[in-house]
Steps between C-alpha positions, in 0.01 A plus 500: 500500500158621381512734201294817549310620197450874449125491560514256796580764759306801371788735591665518156366745245582708199513873560463787253843629400672166570574188302487180705297355785614604849377592846514811714476281812794506738626176655578490872867585549540639147650836414231764465333561165664802338846408631787538253704183453792395284599171341788338692490143360382350175482181306572455127135546397453839672437801277615756758864548597656527844470859621174577317234664714129445541202601716306237695135478389397212730613173653384150594619187679417161355230367737593141412874557570549812718869420549573572133520873572316805376408559137501870416319658211711789378508765231857530369624852420610378157159349415230729643146370481602133525424310821765230548530233771839471672599276792633676811855358492567685173418842650629742760325804638644841420523699821468875459774688682 
């Protein structure tokens, strides 16, 4: 699998008010930017607990391995101003009722 460097694609950037490189692009088939999501799965190295909520800032698919899923860039409610990457299988969309 080819590793993608931040500057290779031209879609990642820093943005005033945020810490971290991310994109506002939206991958085909991804939940819409601005959607509220919550953590439903985690691994031992994750900083955010199951049930924590975030807003989607952007999303990508790995062009070298599209079957790997969607990588979302989110802003967690607990850590505003930080853009964090999170793989799709760890998230679920919150549906407003």
